[in-house]
C-alpha positions in Angstrom: 0.0 0.0 0.0 2.8 2.5 0.9 4.6 1.6 -2.3 1.4 2.4 -4.3 1.2 5.8 -2.7 4.8 6.5 -3.5 4.3 5.7 -7.1 1.1 7.8 -7.3 2.9 10.8 -5.8 5.8 10.3 -8.2 3.5 10.2 -11.2 1.6 13.3 -10.0 4.9 15.2 -9.5 6.0 14.3 -13.0 2.7 15.5 -14.4 2.9 18.8 -12.6 6.5 19.3 -13.5 5.8 18.5 -17.2 2.9 21.0 -17.1 5.2 23.8 -15.8 8.0 23.2 -18.3 5.7 22.5 -21.3 2.6 24.6 -21.0 1.4 23.2 -24.3 1.0 19.8 -22.8 -1.9 21.2 -20.8 -3.4 23.8 -23.2 -3.3 21.7 -26.4 -5.4 18.7 -25.1 -7.9 21.1 -23.4 -8.3 23.1 -26.6 -8.8 20.0 -28.7 -11.5 18.9 -26.2 -13.1 22.3 -26.4 -13.1 22.2 -30.2 -14.6 18.8 -30.3 -17.4 19.8 -27.9 -18.2 22.9 -29.8 -18.4 21.1 -33.1 -20.6 18.4 -31.7 -23.0 20.7 -29.9 -23.2 23.2 -32.8 -25.1 20.5 -34.7 -26.8 18.8 -31.8 -28.8 21.8 -30.6 -29.9 23.0 -34.0 -32.9 21.8 -35.9 -32.0 19.1 -38.4 -33.0 21.2 -41.5 -31.3 24.3 -40.2 -28.2 22.3 -39.4 -28.2 20.9 -42.9 -28.5 24.3 -44.5 -26.2 26.2 -42.1 -22.5 26.2 -43.1 -20.1 24.7 -40.6 -18.4 27.4 -38.5 -14.8 28.1 -39.3 -12.7 27.7 -36.2 -9.1 28.7 -35.7 -6.4 26.2 -36.2 -4.8 25.2 -32.9 -1.4 24.6 -34.3 -1.1 28.2 -35.4 -1.3 29.7 -31.9 0.0 26.9 -29.6 3.3 25.2 -30.0 2.9 21.4 -30.1 4.3 19.6 -27.1 6.5 17.5 -29.3 8.3 20.6 -30.6 10.1 22.2 -27.7 11.8 25.5 -28.1 15.3 23.9 -28.0 16.9 20.6 -27.3 18.2 21.8 -23.9 14.6 21.9 -22.5 13.7 18.2 -22.9 17.1 17.2 -21.7 16.7 19.2 -18.5 13.2 17.8 -18.0 14.4 14.3 -18.4 17.1 14.9 -15.8 14.7 16.5 -13.4 12.2 13.6 -13.7 15.0 11.0 -13.3 16.3 12.5 -10.1 13.6 11.0 -7.7 14.0 7.5 -9.4 17.8 7.7 -9.1 17.6 8.7 -5.5 15.2 5.9 -4.6 17.4 3.4 -6.5 20.6 4.6 -4.8 18.9 4.3 -1.4 17.8 0.8 -2.2 21.3 -0.2 -3.3 22.9 0.9 0.0 22.1 -2.5 1.6 19.8 -5.5 1.4 16.1 -5.0 2.0 14.8 -6.7 5.1 11.9 -6.7 7.4 12.1 -4.7 10.6 12.5 -7.8 12.7 15.1 -9.4 10.4 18.0 -7.0 10.9 20.9 -8.1 13.0 22.6 -4.8 13.7 23.7 -4.9 17.4 23.0 -1.9 19.7 25.8 -0.6 21.8 23.7 -0.4 25.0 24.6 1.0 28.4 28.1 0.2 29.6 27.0 0.1 33.2 24.3 -2.4 32.3 26.8 -4.5 30.3 28.9 -4.8 33.5 25.8 -5.8 35.5 25.0 -8.5 32.9 28.4 -10.0 33.5 27.8 -10.1 37.3 24.5 -10.8 39.1 22.4 -13.7 37.6 18.7 -12.8 37.7 16.0 -15.5 38.1 12.8 -15.4 36.1 9.6 -14.5 38.0 7.0 -17.2 38.7 4.5 -17.8 35.9 1.3 -15.9 36.0 -2.1 -17.8 36.1 -3.3 -18.7 32.6 -6.6 -16.8 33.1 -4.6 -13.6 33.1 -3.9 -14.1 29.4 -7.4 -15.3 28.5 -9.6 -12.2 29.2 -11.8 -10.6 26.6 -9.7 -7.4 26.6 -6.5 -9.4 26.0 -8.1 -11.4 23.2 -9.1 -8.2 21.4 -5.6 -6.7 21.7 -3.6 -9.9 21.1 -5.5 -12.8 19.4 -4.3 -16.3 20.1 -2.2 -15.1 23.1 -3.5 -17.8 25.3 -1.7 -20.3 23.1 1.7 -18.4 23.3 4.8 -20.0 24.8 5.9 -18.1 27.9 8.6 -20.5 29.1 11.8 -18.6 30.0 13.9 -21.7 29.6 13.0 -21.9 25.9 14.8 -18.6 25.2 18.4 -17.8 24.8 20.0 -17.5 28.3 21.9 -14.3 27.5 18.8 -12.7 26.1 16.8 -13.8 29.2 19.3 -12.0 31.4 19.0 -8.8 29.4 15.2 -9.0 29.5 15.1 -9.7 33.2 17.3 -6.6 33.7 14.6 -4.6 31.8 11.9 -6.0 34.1 14.0 -5.1 37.2 14.8 -1.5 36.1 11.2 -0.9 35.0 10.0 -1.9 38.5 12.7 -0.1 40.5 13.1 3.1 38.5 9.6 3.6 37.0 7.2 1.5 39.1 6.0 -0.7 36.3 5.4 -4.5 36.8 6.2 -6.3 33.6 4.7 -9.5 32.2 6.0 -11.8 29.5 3.4 -12.3 26.8 5.3 -14.5 24.4 8.9 -15.7 24.1 9.9 -18.6 21.9 7.6 -19.1 18.9 7.3 -22.2 16.7 7.5 -21.8 12.9 4.0 -23.1 12.7 2.6 -20.4 15.0 4.7 -17.8 13.2 3.0 -18.7 9.9 -0.4 -18.7 11.6 0.1 -15.2 12.9 1.4 -14.0 9.5 -1.7 -15.4 7.8 -3.8 -13.0 9.8 -2.3 -10.1 8.0 0.5 -7.5 8.1 -1.2 -5.7 11.0 -0.2 -8.8 13.2 3.3 -9.5 11.8 5.2 -9.1 8.6 7.5 -12.0 9.3 6.9 -15.6 8.3 8.7 -18.7 9.7 12.4 -18.3 9.7 12.2 -14.5 9.6 11.5 -13.7 13.2 13.9 -13.7 16.2 11.1 -15.4 18.1 12.0 -18.7 16.5 15.6 -18.4 17.9 14.5 -17.5 21.4 15.9 -14.0 21.0 12.7 -12.0 21.0 9.9 -11.4 23.5 6.6 -9.6 23.6 5.9 -7.9 27.0 3.2 -5.8 28.6 2.3 -4.3 32.0 0.5 -5.6 35.1 -1.8 -3.2 36.9 -3.8 -4.5 39.9 -3.3 -8.1 38.7 -4.6 -7.4 35.1 -2.7 -7.2 31.9 -2.7 -3.7 30.3 -1.8 -4.0 26.6 -3.9 -1.3 25.0 -2.1 1.6 23.4 -5.1 3.8 24.2 -4.2 3.8 27.9 -2.0 6.8 28.7 -0.4 5.0 31.6 0.5 2.1 29.3 1.8 4.4 26.5 4.1 6.1 29.0 5.3 2.7 30.2 6.0 1.6 26.6 8.2 4.7 26.1 10.2 4.0 29.2 10.3 0.3 28.4 11.9 1.1 25.0 14.5 3.3 26.6 15.5 0.7 29.1 15.6 -2.1 26.5 17.9 -0.1 24.4 20.1 0.6 27.4 20.7 -3.1 27.8 21.5 -3.6 24.1 18.1 -4.8 22.9 16.2 -3.6 19.8 12.7 -2.1 20.5 9.8 -2.6 18.1 8.6 0.9 18.9 11.2 2.3 16.5 9.9 0.4 13.5 7.8 1.6 10.7 5.0 -0.8 11.8 5.1 -0.1 15.6 5.3 -3.1 17.9 5.6 -1.4 21.2 5.8 -4.5 23.4 8.4 -6.3 21.3 12.1 -6.5 22.1 14.8 -8.6 20.5 18.5 -9.3 20.7 20.2 -9.2 17.4 22.8 -11.7 18.4 25.8 -11.8 16.0 25.7 -14.7 13.6 22.0 -15.4 13.9 21.1 -13.8 10.6 23.4 -16.3 8.8 21.6 -19.1 10.5 18.3 -17.7 9.4 19.4 -17.6 5.8 20.6 -21.2 6.0 17.2 -22.3 7.3 15.4 -20.4 4.6 17.6 -21.8 1.9 16.8 -25.5 2.7 
């Protein structure tokens, strides 16, 4: 959809630029339409006998007053127009050649993170919190915001141990510094479930099996707990403030936050562990 709008805007810009440089492109077709209309209605609104006897009106020749669009004043003008029209296409092409295209969740660039947090990660070993009751994830509100969440895998041991430590530090900092209790919505995700979610549309996920860090235990979707209930909705100001702080803390520990993506995924964080992208390509190439 976004690509279609880009092409529509590009075509409109080209038409406007052509009309400014070659006024005859606009005036000549309109005058031809006016001439055709006048000739047709000069006979249509006259009585048949009068129209047969009346001589056809003599109208001026268009070519005598308007320069045809295919005869520019000089060769420099069309060359300049071609160069101007080619500039947007060349810019887009150059931008696309800077690197390979990839989904938001398929990039393996590693964030620097907070050096203090990096030192903490090498020290104290955090323990995952006890699991929440299943009914917390099965309410009507949660089902509206996150379909099929009740079937998600929330086992901490299924995820990469180093990623788990980074995520647990996010949970700890969110509680101690900002007063937010965090809950793990989904961690490891099977390829079958990934395809099921992708089949629901791009508003759910853009990644299919093998394109998500969830399959490698390096991604998690999280939300907030308030009075024992999950708060996921982005329409809640308290939750939106929490997502903002959550993204900042996640980036401090070297994680990538989905709130920076073009298609926002505010509760998503992932660790772009070096070497994982090559493993993804190997799986897709089978």
